[in-house]
N, CA, C and O atoms as a DFTB+ gen file, in Angstrom:
808 C
 N C O
     1  1      99.435      85.063      96.560
     2  2      99.375      86.841      96.994
     3  2      98.305      86.483      97.923
     4  3      97.407      85.674      97.690
     5  1      98.506      87.268      99.177
     6  2      97.061      87.685     100.437
     7  2      95.951      88.509      99.820
     8  3      96.345      89.574      99.344
     9  1      94.812      88.293      99.729
    10  2      93.878      89.343      99.121
    11  2      93.495      89.979     100.057
    12  3      92.898      89.335     100.919
    13  1      93.629      91.111     100.223
    14  2      92.796      91.543     101.210
    15  2      91.164      92.517     100.489
    16  3      90.940      92.896      99.339
    17  1      90.333      92.636     101.730
    18  2      89.066      93.484     101.364
    19  2      88.831      94.470     102.367
    20  3      88.981      94.397     103.587
    21  1      88.462      95.345     101.691
    22  2      88.129      96.768     102.089
    23  2      86.255      97.078     101.601
    24  3      85.722      96.760     100.538
    25  1      85.426      97.993     103.154
    26  2      84.471      98.223     102.788
    27  2      84.402      99.447     102.252
    28  3      84.968     100.326     102.903
    29  1      83.705      99.868     100.932
    30  2      83.441     101.188     100.664
    31  2      82.185     101.937     101.481
    32  3      81.062     101.449     101.355
    33  1      82.316     102.763     102.064
    34  2      80.980     103.127     103.243
    35  2      80.109     103.885     101.949
    36  3      79.893     105.088     101.806
    37  1      79.736     102.861     101.160
    38  2      78.799     103.267      99.747
    39  2      78.202     102.209      99.045
    40  3      78.741     101.179      98.640
    41  1      76.777     102.646      98.920
    42  2      75.973     102.087      97.515
    43  2      76.009     101.946      96.782
    44  3      76.092     100.864      96.202
    45  1      75.946     103.401      96.222
    46  2      75.887     104.011      94.805
    47  2      77.107     103.649      93.782
    48  3      78.285     104.006      93.774
    49  1      76.355     102.803      92.926
    50  2      77.375     102.153      91.640
    51  2      78.100     102.557      91.130
    52  3      78.982     101.846      90.648
    53  1      78.093     103.815      90.989
    54  2      78.708     104.447      89.691
    55  2      80.197     105.328      90.901
    56  3      81.225     105.705      90.341
    57  1      80.083     105.461      92.023
    58  2      81.508     105.482      92.734
    59  2      81.475     104.217      93.290
    60  3      81.384     104.281      94.516
    61  1      81.508     103.269      92.921
    62  2      81.867     101.413      93.580
    63  2      82.284     101.409      92.410
    64  3      83.511     101.370      92.490
    65  1      81.867     101.432      91.008
    66  2      82.810     101.183      90.098
    67  2      84.262     101.945      90.139
    68  3      85.323     101.338      89.990
    69  1      84.166     103.327      90.357
    70  2      85.512     104.273      90.152
    71  2      86.407     104.093      90.970
    72  3      87.538     104.504      90.714
    73  1      86.088     103.335      92.335
    74  2      86.933     102.682      93.246
    75  2      87.791     101.522      93.411
    76  3      88.858     101.229      93.952
    77  1      86.543     100.797      92.468
    78  2      86.775      99.146      91.850
    79  2      88.365      99.487      91.184
    80  3      89.555      99.345      91.466
    81  1      87.342     100.116      89.945
    82  2      88.803     100.265      88.644
    83  2      89.859     101.204      88.669
    84  3      90.651     101.243      87.727
    85  1      90.005     102.279      90.038
    86  2      90.948     102.583      90.385
    87  2      92.076     101.568      91.335
    88  3      93.291     101.619      91.144
    89  1      91.286     100.459      92.599
    90  2      92.153      99.762      93.039
    91  2      92.712      98.666      92.245
    92  3      93.646      97.976      92.653
    93  1      91.953      98.451      90.737
    94  2      92.109      97.644      89.999
    95  2      93.240      97.669      89.353
    96  3      94.034      96.748      89.162
    97  1      93.287      98.825      89.003
    98  2      94.688      99.538      88.009
    99  2      96.063      99.695      88.624
   100  3      97.148      99.625      88.046
   101  1      95.749      99.981      90.233
   102  2      96.822      99.823      91.093
   103  2      97.694      99.334      90.902
   104  3      98.777      99.751      90.491
   105  1      97.099      97.622      91.381
   106  2      97.856      96.042      91.335
   107  2      97.932      95.954      92.677
   108  3      98.687      95.098      93.140
   109  1      97.378      96.580      93.334
   110  2      97.312      96.308      95.059
   111  2      96.482      94.628      94.699
   112  3      95.893      94.190      93.711
   113  1      96.755      94.164      95.804
   114  2      95.481      92.619      96.470
   115  2      94.750      93.075      97.101
   116  3      94.315      92.364      98.007
   117  1      94.312      94.238      96.998
   118  2      92.905      94.573      97.613
   119  2      91.437      94.496      96.709
   120  3      91.348      95.050      95.613
   121  1      90.336      93.750      97.310
   122  2      89.082      93.808      96.588
   123  2      88.450      95.264      97.323
   124  3      88.855      95.894      98.300
   125  1      87.242      95.503      96.371
   126  2      86.363      96.884      97.245
   127  2      85.130      95.992      96.881
   128  3      84.780      95.598      95.768
   129  1      84.428      95.725      98.391
   130  2      83.148      95.417      98.391
   131  2      82.172      96.687      98.868
   132  3      82.799      97.520      99.523
   133  1      81.051      96.933      98.708
   134  2      79.824      98.037      98.783
   135  2      79.616      97.334     100.653
   136  3      80.052      96.248     101.035
   137  1      79.026      98.111     101.306
   138  2      78.691      97.834     102.794
   139  2      77.380      97.048     102.305
   140  3      76.815      96.516     103.261
   141  1      76.882      96.880     101.340
   142  2      75.776      95.853     101.843
   143  2      75.498      94.384     101.194
   144  3      74.608      93.544     101.070
   145  1      77.066      94.679     100.815
   146  2      77.921      93.266     100.823
   147  2      78.661      92.802     102.071
   148  3      79.013      91.631     102.212
   149  1      78.847      93.596     102.821
   150  2      79.240      92.880     103.706
   151  2      78.530      93.538     105.161
   152  3      79.007      94.005     106.195
   153  1      77.068      93.298     104.624
   154  2      75.967      92.943     106.063
   155  2      75.361      94.275     106.366
   156  3      74.311      94.378     107.001
   157  1      76.111      95.405     105.854
   158  2      75.607      96.295     106.127
   159  2      74.564      97.253     105.337
   160  3      74.551      97.319     104.108
   161  1      73.502      98.147     106.357
   162  2      72.864      98.834     105.296
   163  2      72.248      99.930     105.771
   164  3      71.524     100.496     104.952
   165  1      72.342     100.584     107.263
   166  2      71.748     101.421     107.800
   167  2      72.600     102.828     107.231
   168  3      73.741     102.935     106.782
   169  1      71.291     104.055     107.506
   170  2      71.376     104.884     107.229
   171  2      73.056     105.641     108.556
   172  3      73.465     105.486     109.707
   173  1      73.408     106.441     107.268
   174  2      74.741     107.166     108.340
   175  2      74.501     108.554     108.162
   176  3      74.143     109.069     107.103
   177  1      74.726     109.189     109.322
   178  2      74.467     110.608     109.397
   179  2      75.397     111.297     108.278
   180  3      76.582     110.969     108.231
   181  1      75.121     111.803     107.795
   182  2      76.617     113.074     107.586
   183  2      76.445     114.369     107.740
   184  3      76.551     115.201     106.840
   185  1      76.153     114.603     108.979
   186  2      76.245     116.129     109.577
   187  2      77.703     116.679     110.354
   188  3      77.860     116.932     111.549
   189  1      78.498     116.747     109.455
   190  2      79.435     117.361     109.738
   191  2      79.726     118.858     108.661
   192  3      79.009     119.107     107.692
   193  1      80.442     119.379     108.920
   194  2      80.451     120.372     108.330
   195  2      81.836     120.711     106.850
   196  3      82.027     121.432     105.871
   197  1      82.465     119.593     107.637
   198  2      83.050     119.896     106.080
   199  2      83.358     118.080     105.271
   200  3      82.781     117.061     105.648
   201  1      84.328     118.150     104.213
   202  2      83.920     116.969     103.313
   203  2      84.935     115.864     103.956
   204  3      84.864     114.694     103.580
   205  1      86.037     116.345     105.099
   206  2      87.101     115.557     105.606
   207  2      86.142     114.830     106.833
   208  3      85.992     113.621     107.006
   209  1      85.650     115.746     107.482
   210  2      84.647     115.047     108.784
   211  2      83.214     114.158     108.511
   212  3      82.614     113.448     109.318
   213  1      82.814     114.509     106.797
   214  2      81.863     113.244     106.883
   215  2      82.442     112.203     106.467
   216  3      82.176     111.105     106.957
   217  1      83.195     112.335     105.644
   218  2      83.960     110.739     105.439
   219  2      84.440     110.115     105.843
   220  3      84.780     109.079     105.272
   221  1      84.860     110.519     107.563
   222  2      85.762     110.190     108.530
   223  2      84.436     109.144     109.148
   224  3      84.455     107.922     109.295
   225  1      83.011     110.394     109.511
   226  2      82.130     109.550     109.979
   227  2      81.422     108.432     109.655
   228  3      80.869     107.619     110.396
   229  1      81.540     108.504     107.836
   230  2      81.452     107.370     107.272
   231  2      81.577     106.256     107.595
   232  3      80.707     105.460     107.950
   233  1      83.224     106.050     107.443
   234  2      84.297     105.165     107.002
   235  2      84.144     104.804     108.932
   236  3      83.785     103.661     109.213
   237  1      84.310     105.391     109.639
   238  2      84.043     104.662     111.267
   239  2      82.915     103.814     111.322
   240  3      83.119     102.664     111.709
   241  1      81.509     104.222     110.945
   242  2      80.662     103.601     111.106
   243  2      80.488     102.298     110.646
   244  3      79.791     101.408     111.134
   245  1      81.477     102.273     109.257
   246  2      81.122     100.661     108.433
   247  2      82.024     100.142     108.984
   248  3      81.544      99.059     109.315
   249  1      83.463     100.177     109.467
   250  2      84.111      99.600     110.307
   251  2      83.663      99.236     111.519
   252  3      83.692      98.013     111.651
   253  1      83.151      99.974     112.707
   254  2      82.553      99.472     113.705
   255  2      81.552      98.412     113.663
   256  3      81.377      97.618     114.587
   257  1      80.682      98.420     112.201
   258  2      79.836      97.552     112.498
   259  2      80.152      96.604     111.795
   260  3      79.388      95.642     111.868
   261  1      81.523      96.456     110.728
   262  2      81.533      95.507     110.245
   263  2      82.790      94.723     110.887
   264  3      82.859      93.495     110.825
   265  1      83.621      95.388     111.407
   266  2      84.974      95.072     111.947
   267  2      85.729      95.092     110.661
   268  3      86.513      94.146     110.581
   269  1      85.725      95.740     109.827
   270  2      86.853      95.557     108.593
   271  2      87.373      96.955     108.139
   272  3      86.781      98.024     108.291
   273  1      88.440      96.778     107.625
   274  2      88.955      98.203     106.995
   275  2      87.808      98.671     106.440
   276  3      86.927      98.068     105.828
   277  1      87.937      99.966     106.764
   278  2      86.390     100.656     105.326
   279  2      87.358     101.814     105.412
   280  3      88.276     102.240     106.113
   281  1      86.321     102.235     103.789
   282  2      87.202     104.023     103.424
   283  2      85.748     104.143     102.969
   284  3      84.821     103.373     102.716
   285  1      86.047     105.899     102.986
   286  2      84.554     106.206     102.577
   287  2      84.854     107.652     101.719
   288  3      85.682     108.293     102.367
   289  1      84.522     108.260     100.680
   290  2      84.604     109.415     100.459
   291  2      83.330     110.296     100.436
   292  3      82.186     109.890     100.236
   293  1      83.812     111.874     100.731
   294  2      82.750     112.754     100.898
   295  2      83.524     113.823     100.171
   296  3      84.597     114.318     100.515
   297  1      82.527     114.196      98.714
   298  2      82.752     114.966      97.719
   299  2      81.636     116.047      97.484
   300  3      80.656     116.107      98.226
   301  1      81.803     116.806      96.537
   302  2      80.899     117.644      96.425
   303  2      82.139     118.586      95.201
   304  3      83.069     118.151      94.522
   305  1      81.530     120.097      95.386
   306  2      81.306     120.441      94.111
   307  2      81.649     122.190      95.025
   308  3      81.151     122.524      96.100
   309  1      82.384     122.817      94.377
   310  2      82.499     124.352      95.220
   311  2      82.627     125.479      94.156
   312  3      83.637     125.599      93.462
   313  1      81.398     126.411      94.055
   314  2      81.541     127.507      92.681
   315  2      81.824     128.240      93.345
   316  3      81.302     128.115      94.453
   317  1      82.803     129.472      93.165
   318  2      83.578     130.230      93.598
   319  2      82.580     131.480      93.575
   320  3      82.585     132.385      94.409
   321  1      81.814     131.385      92.592
   322  2      80.818     132.693      92.199
   323  2      79.165     132.750      93.199
   324  3      78.276     133.601      93.179
   325  1      79.326     131.096      94.223
   326  2      78.166     131.193      95.059
   327  2      79.156     130.703      96.194
   328  3      78.895     129.698      96.856
   329  1      80.349     131.481      96.401
   330  2      80.985     131.511      97.959
   331  2      81.203     130.173      98.379
   332  3      81.436     129.824      99.536
   333  1      81.080     129.125      96.949
   334  2      82.155     127.844      97.589
   335  2      80.999     127.104      97.617
   336  3      81.397     125.940      97.581
   337  1      79.258     127.099      97.679
   338  2      77.839     126.110      97.161
   339  2      78.326     125.689      96.498
   340  3      79.411     126.074      96.063
   341  1      77.755     124.786      96.176
   342  2      77.238     123.519      97.220
   343  2      77.743     123.092      97.940
   344  3      77.006     122.622      98.808
   345  1      78.867     122.952      98.120
   346  2      79.695     122.456      99.002
   347  2      79.693     120.381      99.677
   348  3      79.666     119.331      99.037
   349  1      79.729     120.629     100.964
   350  2      78.951     119.714     101.309
   351  2      77.545     118.885     101.389
   352  3      77.199     117.737     101.666
   353  1      76.892     120.181     100.969
   354  2      75.178     120.308     100.635
   355  2      74.978     119.519      99.247
   356  3      73.836     119.295      98.845
   357  1      75.908     119.175      98.652
   358  2      75.914     119.056      96.814
   359  2      74.624     118.166      96.809
   360  3      73.578     118.605      96.331
   361  1      74.715     116.834      97.379
   362  2      73.738     115.780      96.981
   363  2      72.778     116.268      97.016
   364  3      72.025     115.884      96.121
   365  1      72.187     117.350      97.977
   366  2      71.095     117.786      97.885
   367  2      70.954     118.747      98.020
   368  3      70.231     119.001      98.983
   369  1      71.434     119.836      97.305
   370  2      71.257     121.182      97.346
   371  2      70.174     121.769      96.393
   372  3      70.105     122.983      96.201
   373  1      69.279     120.826      95.767
   374  2      67.783     120.888      95.158
   375  2      66.536     120.729      96.573
   376  3      65.438     121.258      96.402
   377  1      66.812     120.004      97.869
   378  2      66.573     119.706      98.817
   379  2      66.139     118.488      98.785
   380  3      65.526     118.075      99.769
   381  1      66.265     117.980      98.116
   382  2      65.884     116.326      97.934
   383  2      67.884     115.037      97.811
   384  3      68.832     115.476      97.160
   385  1      67.930     114.333      98.188
   386  2      69.676     113.797      98.115
   387  2      69.111     112.923      97.265
   388  3      68.182     112.114      97.280
   389  1      70.209     113.442      96.267
   390  2      70.765     112.762      95.311
   391  2      69.501     112.812      94.076
   392  3      69.045     111.839      93.475
   393  1      69.093     114.314      93.911
   394  2      68.285     113.968      92.519
   395  2      69.032     114.581      91.780
   396  3      68.926     115.807      91.787
   397  1      70.212     113.834      90.739
   398  2      71.236     115.028      90.201
   399  2      70.242     115.833      89.144
   400  3      70.466     117.036      89.271
   401  1      69.261     115.593      88.184
   402  2      69.077     116.684      87.536
   403  2      68.457     117.444      88.274
   404  3      68.644     118.498      87.666
   405  1      67.623     117.807      89.467
   406  2      66.863     118.978      90.099
   407  2      68.410     119.834      90.379
   408  3      68.547     121.056      90.329
   409  1      69.428     118.879      90.663
   410  2      69.970     119.656      91.690
   411  2      71.267     120.021      90.521
   412  3      72.080     120.853      90.922
   413  1      71.491     119.458      89.138
   414  2      72.121     120.379      87.795
   415  2      71.402     122.099      87.696
   416  3      71.939     123.204      87.610
   417  1      69.440     121.495      87.779
   418  2      69.085     122.844      87.234
   419  2      69.166     123.913      87.800
   420  3      69.363     124.958      87.181
   421  1      68.980     123.825      89.541
   422  2      69.262     124.615      90.876
   423  2      70.470     125.168      90.015
   424  3      70.367     126.163      89.298
   425  1      71.643     124.408      90.164
   426  2      73.111     125.286      90.361
   427  2      72.847     126.524      88.584
   428  3      72.922     127.744      88.436
   429  1      72.576     125.503      87.712
   430  2      72.535     126.663      86.317
   431  2      71.403     127.741      87.252
   432  3      71.937     128.572      87.986
   433  1      70.641     127.716      87.222
   434  2      69.297     128.633      87.926
   435  2      70.593     129.800      88.623
   436  3      70.733     130.810      87.933
   437  1      71.389     129.729      89.732
   438  2      71.735     130.123      90.617
   439  2      73.301     131.013      89.580
   440  3      73.951     131.920      90.101
   441  1      73.512     130.645      88.578
   442  2      74.299     131.178      88.004
   443  2      73.916     131.861      86.451
   444  3      74.729     132.234      85.606
   445  1      72.662     131.890      86.379
   446  2      72.297     132.431      85.443
   447  2      72.582     133.776      85.079
   448  3      72.213     133.897      83.911
   449  1      72.977     134.668      85.428
   450  2      73.663     135.910      85.810
   451  2      74.992     135.997      85.971
   452  3      75.339     137.014      86.572
   453  1      75.918     135.218      85.611
   454  2      76.918     135.228      86.402
   455  2      77.649     135.058      84.859
   456  3      77.256     134.124      84.160
   457  1      78.679     135.940      84.355
   458  2      79.549     135.580      83.149
   459  2      80.447     134.624      83.122
   460  3      81.134     134.428      84.125
   461  1      80.620     133.799      81.893
   462  2      81.566     132.566      81.251
   463  2      82.640     132.941      82.436
   464  3      82.338     132.250      83.409
   465  1      83.456     133.534      82.650
   466  2      84.360     134.096      83.130
   467  2      85.031     133.729      84.852
   468  3      86.035     133.254      85.384
   469  1      83.688     134.327      85.210
   470  2      83.510     133.973      86.591
   471  2      82.545     132.631      87.114
   472  3      82.209     132.432      88.282
   473  1      82.290     132.007      86.251
   474  2      81.794     130.531      86.204
   475  2      82.893     129.456      87.189
   476  3      82.303     128.469      87.628
   477  1      84.198     129.541      87.515
   478  2      85.125     128.905      88.179
   479  2      84.645     127.842      89.295
   480  3      83.728     128.039      90.093
   481  1      85.218     127.001      89.227
   482  2      84.893     125.655      90.006
   483  2      85.409     124.707      89.849
   484  3      85.882     124.329      88.778
   485  1      85.442     123.654      91.720
   486  2      86.285     122.489      91.503
   487  2      85.205     122.042      92.248
   488  3      84.373     122.594      92.968
   489  1      85.590     120.043      91.627
   490  2      85.571     119.385      92.629
   491  2      86.408     118.787      93.571
   492  3      87.552     118.408      93.316
   493  1      85.732     118.674      94.906
   494  2      86.280     117.993      95.889
   495  2      86.086     116.450      96.585
   496  3      85.058     115.789      96.735
   497  1      87.260     116.201      96.885
   498  2      86.890     114.659      97.164
   499  2      87.843     114.434      98.798
   500  3      89.067     114.533      98.718
   501  1      87.470     114.262      99.619
   502  2      87.621     113.824     100.988
   503  2      87.411     112.366     100.678
   504  3      86.489     111.920      99.993
   505  1      88.557     111.535     101.372
   506  2      88.530     109.970     101.529
   507  2      88.901     109.673     102.588
   508  3      90.036     110.086     102.828
   509  1      88.342     109.007     103.517
   510  2      89.549     108.557     104.776
   511  2      88.876     106.886     104.860
   512  3      87.786     106.347     104.670
   513  1      90.037     106.552     105.199
   514  2      89.958     105.212     105.317
   515  2      90.888     104.734     107.078
   516  3      91.967     104.999     107.607
   517  1      89.280     103.673     107.521
   518  2      89.722     103.644     109.000
   519  2      89.566     101.976     109.236
   520  3      88.710     101.247     108.734
   521  1      90.857     101.533     110.325
   522  2      91.396     100.408     110.556
   523  2      90.593     100.088     111.510
   524  3      90.178     101.030     112.184
   525  1      90.105      98.635     111.884
   526  2      89.470      98.310     112.914
   527  2      90.323      98.682     114.615
   528  3      89.640      98.663     115.639
   529  1      91.404      98.906     114.648
   530  2      92.359      99.245     115.617
   531  2      92.688     100.822     115.589
   532  3      93.729     101.340     115.994
   533  1      91.843     101.316     115.159
   534  2      91.719     102.453     115.718
   535  2      92.218     103.916     114.206
   536  3      91.763     105.034     113.964
   537  1      93.057     103.270     113.717
   538  2      94.093     104.167     113.215
   539  2      93.397     104.443     111.796
   540  3      92.659     103.700     111.150
   541  1      93.907     105.883     111.473
   542  2      93.091     106.475     110.201
   543  2      93.253     107.294     109.587
   544  3      93.268     108.313     110.278
   545  1      93.531     107.663     107.704
   546  2      93.908     108.712     107.574
   547  2      92.579     109.395     106.455
   548  3      91.467     109.029     106.074
   549  1      93.297     110.327     106.289
   550  2      92.406     111.250     105.300
   551  2      93.443     112.033     104.231
   552  3      94.533     112.511     104.545
   553  1      92.850     112.049     102.915
   554  2      93.308     112.531     101.853
   555  2      92.164     113.754     101.102
   556  3      90.973     113.532     101.315
   557  1      92.475     114.865     100.346
   558  2      91.791     115.541      99.674
   559  2      92.650     115.827      98.302
   560  3      93.785     116.183      97.984
   561  1      91.618     115.515      97.791
   562  2      91.871     115.749      96.125
   563  2      91.089     116.543      95.537
   564  3      89.988     116.609      96.081
   565  1      91.289     117.509      94.163
   566  2      90.408     118.571      93.542
   567  2      91.094     118.353      92.284
   568  3      92.169     117.846      91.963
   569  1      89.873     119.043      91.515
   570  2      90.211     119.283      90.154
   571  2      89.238     120.663      89.986
   572  3      88.088     120.865      90.375
   573  1      90.084     121.432      89.320
   574  2      89.566     122.874      88.448
   575  2      89.059     123.197      87.341
   576  3      89.658     122.884      86.311
   577  1      88.097     123.750      87.295
   578  2      87.236     123.700      86.410
   579  2      86.466     124.649      86.011
   580  3      87.131     125.684      86.021
   581  1      85.078     124.906      85.556
   582  2      84.141     125.688      84.963
   583  2      82.844     125.322      84.824
   584  3      82.691     124.322      84.124
   585  1      82.029     125.729      85.192
   586  2      80.679     125.530      85.112
   587  2      80.226     126.113      83.541
   588  3      80.875     127.078      83.136
   589  1      79.198     125.592      82.694
   590  2      79.108     125.336      81.690
   591  2      77.326     126.063      81.651
   592  3      76.837     126.447      82.714
   593  1      76.489     126.172      80.279
   594  2      75.673     126.682      80.608
   595  2      74.589     125.529      80.147
   596  3      73.431     125.705      80.525
   597  1      74.796     124.711      79.594
   598  2      74.131     123.775      79.804
   599  2      75.263     122.235      79.744
   600  3      76.387     122.179      80.245
   601  1      74.803     121.513      79.256
   602  2      75.321     119.870      80.016
   603  2      75.227     119.479      78.286
   604  3      74.655     119.744      77.228
   605  1      76.420     118.520      79.038
   606  2      77.235     117.711      77.498
   607  2      77.428     116.595      77.870
   608  3      77.819     116.450      79.028
   609  1      77.238     115.513      77.086
   610  2      77.999     114.078      77.749
   611  2      76.752     113.768      78.608
   612  3      75.902     114.532      79.065
   613  1      76.905     112.238      78.707
   614  2      75.819     111.115      78.997
   615  2      76.517     110.136      79.991
   616  3      76.035     109.122      80.495
   617  1      78.268     110.882      80.230
   618  2      78.293     109.909      81.584
   619  2      78.476     109.711      82.671
   620  3      78.822     110.879      82.848
   621  1      78.618     109.089      84.087
   622  2      78.927     109.769      84.683
   623  2      78.043     109.905      85.534
   624  3      77.100     109.114      85.558
   625  1      78.163     111.123      86.588
   626  2      76.837     111.420      87.607
   627  2      76.931     112.617      87.925
   628  3      77.804     113.290      87.377
   629  1      76.158     113.145      88.787
   630  2      76.254     114.811      88.904
   631  2      76.709     115.121      88.528
   632  3      76.728     114.734      87.359
   633  1      77.694     116.203      88.899
   634  2      77.377     117.573      87.750
   635  2      78.479     117.436      87.004
   636  3      79.060     118.468      86.667
   637  1      78.922     116.341      86.652
   638  2      79.438     116.247      85.695
   639  2      79.478     116.634      84.322
   640  3      80.422     116.773      83.545
   641  1      78.168     116.787      84.187
   642  2      77.806     117.634      82.329
   643  2      78.097     118.631      82.688
   644  3      78.926     119.164      81.950
   645  1      77.753     119.304      83.676
   646  2      78.361     120.627      83.605
   647  2      79.675     120.931      84.171
   648  3      79.925     122.115      84.394
   649  1      80.349     120.246      84.376
   650  2      82.174     120.824      84.810
   651  2      83.001     120.479      83.773
   652  3      83.550     119.399      83.551
   653  1      83.036     121.592      83.112
   654  2      84.224     121.930      81.522
   655  2      85.567     121.667      81.935
   656  3      86.040     122.561      82.636
   657  1      86.307     120.704      81.703
   658  2      87.532     120.526      82.276
   659  2      89.242     121.198      81.145
   660  3      89.966     120.460      80.477
   661  1      89.351     122.280      81.265
   662  2      89.467     122.890      80.250
   663  2      90.850     122.314      79.980
   664  3      90.432     122.234      78.825
   665  1      92.308     121.749      79.908
   666  2      93.114     121.095      79.714
   667  2      92.653     120.252      78.701
   668  3      93.311     120.182      77.663
   669  1      91.350     119.423      78.871
   670  2      91.133     118.054      77.719
   671  2      89.839     118.816      77.216
   672  3      88.885     118.209      76.728
   673  1      89.871     119.982      77.347
   674  2      88.143     120.675      76.152
   675  2      86.567     119.557      76.154
   676  3      85.634     119.365      75.374
   677  1      87.002     119.018      77.563
   678  2      85.527     118.209      77.588
   679  2      85.073     118.647      79.173
   680  3      85.622     119.335      80.033
   681  1      83.888     117.954      79.122
   682  2      83.257     118.173      80.523
   683  2      83.493     116.665      81.345
   684  3      83.851     115.839      80.505
   685  1      83.429     116.223      82.340
   686  2      83.859     115.047      83.065
   687  2      82.993     113.805      82.563
   688  3      83.269     112.612      82.689
   689  1      81.666     114.492      81.852
   690  2      80.455     113.607      81.562
   691  2      80.716     113.117      80.201
   692  3      79.782     112.504      79.683
   693  1      81.727     113.252      79.557
   694  2      82.089     113.090      78.399
   695  2      84.022     112.320      78.339
   696  3      84.701     111.856      77.424
   697  1      84.260     112.539      79.788
   698  2      85.366     111.468      79.894
   699  2      85.221     109.797      80.077
   700  3      84.405     109.200      80.780
   701  1      85.718     109.534      79.674
   702  2      85.830     107.611      79.622
   703  2      86.190     107.051      80.944
   704  3      87.120     107.745      81.355
   705  1      85.929     106.209      81.735
   706  2      86.270     106.074      83.206
   707  2      87.986     106.210      83.178
   708  3      88.437     107.001      84.006
   709  1      88.698     105.706      82.549
   710  2      89.498     105.673      82.817
   711  2      90.626     106.992      83.421
   712  3      91.384     107.094      84.385
   713  1      90.163     108.037      82.040
   714  2      90.507     109.379      81.506
   715  2      90.079     110.332      82.675
   716  3      90.692     111.220      83.267
   717  1      88.720     109.797      82.806
   718  2      88.342     110.945      84.368
   719  2      89.367     110.716      85.368
   720  3      90.191     111.555      85.733
   721  1      89.202     108.873      86.016
   722  2      90.204     108.611      86.684
   723  2      91.451     109.119      86.929
   724  3      91.912     109.353      88.046
   725  1      92.079     109.315      85.708
   726  2      93.512     110.280      85.825
   727  2      93.763     112.029      86.108
   728  3      94.715     112.810      86.098
   729  1      92.153     112.083      86.378
   730  2      92.147     113.725      86.470
   731  2      91.769     114.208      87.553
   732  3      92.054     115.165      88.273
   733  1      90.830     113.074      87.530
   734  2      89.598     113.996      88.326
   735  2      89.472     113.954      90.439
   736  3      89.493     112.861      91.005
   737  1      89.373     115.076      91.128
   738  2      89.547     115.163      92.079
   739  2      89.309     113.613      93.255
   740  3      89.765     113.473      94.390
   741  1      88.750     112.987      92.734
   742  2      88.576     111.725      93.522
   743  2      89.786     110.646      92.704
   744  3      90.247     109.799      93.468
   745  1      90.217     110.612      91.550
   746  2      91.144     110.172      91.541
   747  2      92.807     110.702      92.006
   748  3      93.786     109.999      92.259
   749  1      92.685     112.020      92.000
   750  2      93.577     112.600      92.511
   751  2      94.139     112.474      94.201
   752  3      95.293     112.638      94.595
   753  1      92.627     112.049      95.217
   754  2      92.468     111.555      96.392
   755  2      93.104     110.228      96.184
   756  3      94.228     110.039      96.648
   757  1      92.400     109.163      95.440
   758  2      93.061     108.221      95.438
   759  2      94.596     108.105      94.970
   760  3      95.207     107.438      95.805
   761  1      95.045     108.335      94.399
   762  2      95.982     108.351      94.195
   763  2      96.983     108.301      95.891
   764  3      97.727     107.463      96.402
   765  1      96.385     109.941      96.385
   766  2      97.012     110.137      97.515
   767  2      97.262     109.478      98.766
   768  3      98.167     109.614      99.589
   769  1      96.040     108.574      98.710
   770  2      95.629     107.688      99.739
   771  2      96.568     106.288      99.133
   772  3      97.195     105.791     100.069
   773  1      96.782     105.619      97.920
   774  2      97.188     104.513      97.792
   775  2      99.080     104.907      98.143
   776  3      99.862     103.963      98.262
   777  1      99.572     106.369      98.267
   778  2     100.917     106.135      98.613
   779  2     101.450     105.852     100.100
   780  3     102.593     105.815     100.556
   781  1      99.962     105.633     100.786
   782  2      99.871     104.987     102.277
   783  2      99.604     103.518     102.132
   784  3      98.505     103.308     102.643
   785  1     100.179     102.287     101.611
   786  2      99.963     101.219     100.574
   787  2      99.659     100.225     102.213
   788  3      98.558      99.853     102.620
   789  1     101.278      99.952     103.015
   790  2     100.728      99.721     103.813
   791  2      99.789      99.438     105.064
   792  3      99.481      98.472     105.762
   793  1      99.524     100.669     104.983
   794  2      97.861     101.278     106.000
   795  2      97.397      99.915     105.560
   796  3      97.862      99.017     106.260
   797  1      96.516      99.478     104.478
   798  2      95.856      98.148     103.934
   799  2      96.470      97.247     104.106
   800  3      95.858      96.573     104.934
   801  1      97.532      96.674     103.778
   802  2      98.137      95.480     103.502
   803  2      98.585      94.530     104.941
   804  3      99.314      93.539     105.000
   805  1      97.545      95.548     106.488
   806  2      98.653      94.669     107.574
   807  2      97.399      93.655     108.058
   808  3      97.608      92.764     108.881
């Protein structure tokens, strides 16, 4: 069977493993490689004001640079009591990009006076795939939860230790990879994406 390669517009090890695990479990003959593995390591401006817009910018830039089908995820946390913040600024909520501890600390500070029943939130993942012929598709997945007052669990990354998922009575950081993929925002988005399997197998 022919094997296909798709470039993930990320060098984030946690995100890469989530995508690789999901595609492995899908049974499709697709290998996910990072953009660095594809020979592209430039910075990509993420200046759109929506998750979908940023996902397209990243996937298009990597597709254009490598000549390969590229896939990108832009994801973040929307907290109802904060009017949807941090939203597209989730990775740099504290003012520095990718500082998970500082981002979580700022979130806790912002919600310090918010009662438990009003700490509702959702993770959002927009995933865009772009082919060299210019065709592209975008999907959105969400996961509803609540923000705790202290971190629980040592797994995964980002806001996962504070995001409590009621049906399993655990934070995302307390779930193993397969369990998280089955209910997470990114897992939901990937499930929608892979309904378009013919898009990738051309």
